[in-house]
N, C-alpha and C positions, 0 to 999 in steps of 0.2 A: 125699557132699557135695563132696569134693575133685574127684572125677571130673566132677561136674556143672559145677563152677566152671571146670575146665579146658576142658570142651567149650564153655561160654559164652565163655571167653576166645578159643578158636579161632574161634568164629563172629564175635566182635568184630574179631579181626585180619583175617579174610577180608573183613568189611564195610569195614574201614578201607582195605584194599588196593584194593577196587573203587572206593571213593570217591576215593582219591588218583589212580587211573587216570583217573577222569572229570574231573579238573581240566583235562585236555587239551581237553575239549569245552566248557569254560567259561572261555575266555581273555578274553572280553569280558563286560562287565556287562550284565545283563538290564534291560529298560526300567523295570519297577517298582523294580528294584534301584538304578537311578540316583537315584530319589527317596529311597529308604531311606538310601543312602550319603551323599547330600548333606545330609539332615537330621542324620545322625550326625556329619558334619564340623562343622556349625554347633553342635551340642550340645557336642562336644568343645572347640571353639574359643571359643565365646561363651556357651554354656549356653542357647541359644535354639532354639526349634522353627522353624527357617527352612530353606528348600530352595534349590535353585540358581536360582530366580527372585528370590532375595533378598526373599522375602515370608514371613510367618508361614504355616506349613504346617498345613492342616486336612484334607487328603484322607485320609492314612493315620494311624492312631494311633501314638503315640510309643514303644510298647514295644520293638519290634524295633530301631529306630535307637538307642534308649537302651542296648541290649546291645552294639551295634557301637561306640558312641562311645568307651568306655575302651580297647577293643582298637585302634581307629584312633589314639588318642593314643599308643599304644605302637609301632605298626608304621608309621604315617604313610601308609598306603594304604587308603582306605575300601573298595575292592573286595576286597582281601585280608582286611581286617578282617571284612567281612561273611561271606566264605567261612569264616573261622576260627570265627565264631559258629555258622554253619549246620552246619559239620562237627562241632563239639562237640555240638550238639544232635542231629545225626544219629546219632552214636555212642551218646549217652545213650539215644536212642530204642530202639536194639537191645536194650540192657539192660533198659529199662523195660517193653518189650513182653514180654520173657522173664519178668520178675517178675509181670506181670499174668497171663500164661499159667500160671505155676506156682501162683499164688494160686487160680485157678479150675479148674485141671485137673491139677496135679501137675508134676513135674520134666520129664517127656517133652514135655508140651504146651508148657511154657515154652521149652524148647530149640528145638522145631520152630517156634514162633511167632517167636522171635528169629532163627532161620535164614531164614525167609521174609522178615522185615523187612530182613535184611542184603542180600538179593539182589533185592528189589523195585525195578525200574528207576526209577520216580518218586522213591522215597526216596533212591536213589543220586544222581540228578540234584539233588534238593533239598538234599542235604547239602553240595554244592559251589557252590550258587547263592546270590546275595544276595536271597533270597526268604524269606518267613515260614514256609513249610510245615514244615520240619524242627523249628523252634522250637515251632510250634503243636502238632505231633504229640507232641513230647516232653512239653510241658505237659499235653496231654490225657491221656496215659498216667499221668503223675504224679498228676493229679486223680483218675483212676479208681482208682489204688492207694490214695489217701487215703480215698476213699469206700468202697472195699471193706473197709478197716480199720474204718471207722465202722459197717459192718454188724454186726460182732461186738463192737466196743468204742466205742460212741457217747460223745461228750463235747464239751465246749466247745472244747477246744484243737484237736481234729481238725476241728471245724466251722469254726473261724476259719481254719485252714489251707486248708480247701476254699474258703472265701470269698475268700481271698487269691489262690488259683490261678485261680478263675473271673475275678476282677478282672484278674489278669495276662494271661489269655487275651483278655479284652476289650481290653486295651491292645496286644495283638499283632494281633488281628482282631476287629472289633466283635461279630461273631456269637458270640463266646465267651460272652457273657452268657447265651445260651440253654442253656449247659451247667449252669446252676443247676438244670436239670430233674432231674439226678441227685440232688442234695441234697434237692430237693422230694420225690422218691420215698422217700428215707430218712426224712424227716419223717412222711410218710404211713404208712410201715411202722412207725415208732415208735408212732404213735397207734393203729394197728391192734393192736399188741402190748399196748395199754393202759399204755404208759409214762405216768408222771405228766406232766400238761400243763405244769407249771412247769419240769420238766426239759427237755421238748421245746422249750419256749419259750426256754430258755437256749441251746440249740443254734442256734435260728433267729436270736436276737439276735447271738450270736457270729459266725455266718456273715454276717449282713447288715452288721454293723459293719465286718468285714474287707473285704467286697466294696465297700462305700461308700468305704473308705479308698483304694481303687484307682480307683474310677469318678468320684467327685465332682471331684477336681482337674482331670481332663481335660474333664469337662462344663463346669466353670467357665471353663477355657481357651477352649473352643469358643464359649462365650457372649461372652467378652471380645473375641474376634476377629470374630465374625459378628453379634453383637447379638441372637442368637436362641438358644433352648434346644434342643440336639440331643444325642443319644447318640453319633452318628457323623457326622463331617465327610465321610466318603466318600459316604453317601447324600445329604447336603446338596449335595455338589459337582455332582450331576446338575442341580441347579436354579439354581446361582449361577455357572455358566460354567466350572468346572474340568473339565467333562465331556469336553473334547477329549483328556484323558488316557485315555479309554475308547475301545475299538475302534469301537463303534457311532457314537459322536459324531465320531470321526476320519473315519468314512466319510460320515456324513450331517449333521454339524454339531450344535450344541447342541440339546437337545430343545426343541421348540416347544409352547406351551400349546395345548390343544384344548378345545372346548366340552364341558361336563358333559352327559352324555346321560341322566341319570336313574339312580337307585340300581340298579334292576333290570338295565338295560343294562350299566352299569359293572361290576356284580357278575358278570354272565355273561361279559363280556370278560376280567375278571380270572381267572375260573375256567378259561376256555378257554386263556389264556396259561399259567396255572400247570400245568395238566395236560399241555399240550404240552411245557413245559420239564421237568416231572417225568419224563416218559418219555424225553426226550432225555438227561436226567441218568442215568437207568437204563442207557441204552445206552453212555454215556461210561464209567460205572463198570465195566460188563461188559467193554468193550473194554480197559480198563486192567488189571483184575485177572484176567480170564478167567471164562467161565461155569463152568468146573470149580471155581475158588476159591469162587464164590458157592454152588455146590451143596454143597461140603464145609462151608462156613460154615453153611448151613441145617441140615446134619446135626449140626454142633457145637452149634448153638442148641438143637435138640431133645434131643440127648444130655445137654447140660448141665443142663437142667431135671430130667432123671431122675437124673443122678448126684448133684447137690447137694441137690435138694429144698429149695432156698433161693431163693425168688423174688426177694428183695431184691438178691442179687448179680447176677442176670440183668437186673434193672431198671437197676442201675448201669451195666452193660456196654451195654445197649441205649440208655440215655440219651445215650451218647457220640455217637450218630448224629443227634440232634435237629436240629443245624444243617443237615443235608441236606434237611430239610423246608422250610427258609427259602429256599434258593437258587433254586428254580423260580419264586418270586415275582418274581425280578429277571432272572436270566440263567443260563446253564449254562456253566461254565468248569471244565475238568478239574482245574486246580490247586486250585480251592476244595475239591474233594472228597478230595484226597489224604490229609490228616492222619487222616481217620477210617478209612482202610484199615488202620491199625495195629491197631485193635480188631477189625476183620474178620479179621485173621490169627490172632487168639486163637481165634475161632470155627472158623476153618479147621483150626488145629492140633488143636483138641478133636474136630472131626469125623474127622480122620485117626486120632487115637488111639482113638476109638470103633470105627471100622472095623477097626483092627488087633487089637482085643481081643475079637472075636466068638468065644465059646467053642465054637461048633459046629464050625468049621474053623479053628483058630488059625493054622496055618502058611499056609494059603491067604489068610486074612484079612490077615495081616501083609504078605504079598507084594503083594496088591492095594492095600493102603493105601500102602505105600511106593512102589509103581509109580505111583500117582496123584501122589505128591509129586514123583517124577521127571518126570512129564509137566508138572507146574506149573513146575518149574525149567527144563525145556526150552522152555516157552512164553515165559519171560522171557529166555532165552539170547540171541536175536538183538539185543534192545535193549541187553543188557549188552556186546555186541561193538562198539557204536558207536565207542568210542575207537580201535579197530583200523582203522577206515576213515575216520577224521576227515580232513577237508581244511579249510583256512581259510574256504572258501565256506559251511561249515555255520553260521557266525556272521556278524554284521554288522560284520566287521572293517573294511570300507571306511568306515564311520562313525567307528569308533575312530581310524583313520588320518587321516581328515580333521580330526577334533578335535585330534589331536596336531600336525598340520601347523600349525593356527592357533596353538596354544600355543607351539610351538617358534619360530615366526617373529615372533609379536606379543606373546608373554608372557601371563601370566594377567591377568585383570581386564577382558577385552573383553566384549562382549555379542553373543550369537548368537541369531538368529531361525531356528527350524527346526521341522519337523513333530513330531519326537520329541526328547527331551532328551539322548540319548546323546552327540551331538556336543559340546554345551555342557559336559557332564561331563568329557570328555577334553580339551577346550580350556581347562578351568578358568575358564569364562566364565559370566556371567549368562545365563540362558536366557529367551527370550521366545517364546511359542508362536506359530507361523505362523497368522495369522487366516484365517477363512473369507471370502476375498475374491478379486477379480480382481487381475491383476498390478499395475496402477497403485495400487490400494488397499493392496496388500501393501507396496509401496515407501513409500507415505505413512505407513503404520503403523510401519514400521521407523524412519523419521525421527522420528516423534513419540516413540517409545520410546527413542531414542538408541542404536539398534542399530549395532554395528560391522560385522557380517557377516550376510548371509542365506545359509543353506545349504539346498540341496534335494537330496534323494536320490531316485533313480529308482524304487527298490523301492516306496516308499509313495506317491510322487506319481503314478505311472502307474496304480495301482489305485484310489487314493482321491481324488486331486486332479488329474484330467487337464487342467483348465483352466490349470494352471501348467506344463504340459509344454514350451511354448515357451522357458521359462527353461532347460530342460535340453538343448534341441535346437538352438536358434538363437543368434544373437548377444545379448549383454547389452543390455537396454533402457536408455534414458536414466535415470540415477539409480543404476544398478548397474554395477560393474566386475568382470569375471570375473578372479579372482586365483588360482584353483586348480581343477583338475579331475582326477578319477581314474576310470579305466575298467578297473580290475583284474579285475572280474567282469562278464560279459555281462549286460546288462539291469539293472545296479546302479551306474550312473554317479552320482557325487556332484560337485556344483559348489558352490564357495564364491565368493560375490559380496561385494565391499566396497560399503558404502552411501555414496553421495556426497551432497554438499550439494544442496539444491534449486536 
C-alpha cells in the first residue's frame, strides 16, 4: 500500500510540474474565461450573478464562477483565481481517476490511469485555463466513485450524495443533468435484484431531493430574469440575442427563424445534422486521444466484463459518456468532450493490464503492453513540449495590451464596444458587443449605449466582419477619433477609437 501511495504521489508531482510549466502558455485569459471571471468578480463583490456587461448573466451556469469567487476575494485577480481553481481540480482529477481505476481493475490499473491523466495534453491545458473542463472532469470521477460504492452498498445517504453531485455538475455545465443516467441504471439493477420497492423508492427520493436542491434555485433565477422556464440559459441564449458569444453567430449573425417544413422533413433534417455531427465528434475524439487509446479502451471494456462479472459497475462507467450523445444535436466542440476522457483512460489502463497478463506468453505480453503505453506517451509528447517553443504570438496578447492601455490612461469604469470581451476585461470596463451593422450604424449604437471606446481587432474583423475593415485600414470616420493603434504582430492590428458626440 505504501509503495502504491508513493507511486501515486510521484505521478501527482509529475502532473503538477507539467501543469505549472503550462502556465507559460496561458498568460492571457480565454474568451469563455472572461465571462466566468467577470461573474466571479461580481459574486465576490456584490453577491450578484452579473458579468462585464453589467447585466444579470444567464448564458453560463453559476457553479464554476461560484468556486472562483472566494479565491478571487483572497488573491484579487480573477484570472489567477480561476487558474487556482482549475489547477486544484486538475490535480484532484489525477487522484480520482486513479481511485476509479483501482476500484474497477486493481492497483496497477489505477496507477496507469492516473499516469495517463497526468500527461494527457488537454487535461494539462485545462488545469491552468479559466475554463470548466478540469472541474467538470473531477466532479464526474467523484460521481462515478460514489455510484460504484452504491453498487455494493446502496443506501439513501449515498443516493443523496450522488444527487448533489449531479446537481453540482449541472451548475457547472447544464448537460451534467444527463449523468443521472448512472443512478437510473443502479435503480434498475436494484429492481432486477428484487430489492424491496420501498427501499429502492427511498434511494430515488433521496437522489431526487438532493438534485432538486441544486437545480431549482437556478431554474427560478432564470425564470426571474427571462420570464420563461428553462433549464439552461445557454440554450436560451441562441434565441434571445446572446448568441454573438458563439462562433457561428459571430460569423453569421444571430440565428434567423425559418419556416416549419413539416414534422417529417424537420425530423430528417435533424437526423442528418445529428449523424453528421456524431461522426465529426468521433473524429475529434480520435484525434485528441489517438486511435491506439480507443483500441486499448475497447479491450478494457471487453476485459472488464469478464474480470468482474458485475454488469452494474460497467453500466456506471459507461453512463459517464451519456452527454456525448447530446452534443451532436447542437455542435461539435473538442472542449466539450474532454472531461469524459478521464473515464476512457480507466478503460485504456484496464486494456493494457489485460494484455500484460496473458498467461500464454507472459514476458512477451508485458513487453507488448508497456510498449503500447510508451507509444501512447510518445503520441502526447509533442503537445506537452508546447511551452518550450512558446512565443507571445500564441495568445491574443495584443488584445490584453490594448485593454491595459485603456485602463492605464483612462482608469477603470469606461465602456468598451468590441467583437469579443477580452479587451473590456483587461480595461476593467463595461463591455458592449459590437452590433451586426455597417460603420455608421455601429457609431450610432455606440452613442446610444454611452460607449467610451470602440475597439476593433484585425484577427476577428478580417475573417468575420470584413465590412468593418475600413476602420482598421483608413482614417477614422466622423464620430470616431483614433487614440491608439498596435501592430506588434502582422495581420493582428488593434485600433482603439474614442467615441465623439454627434
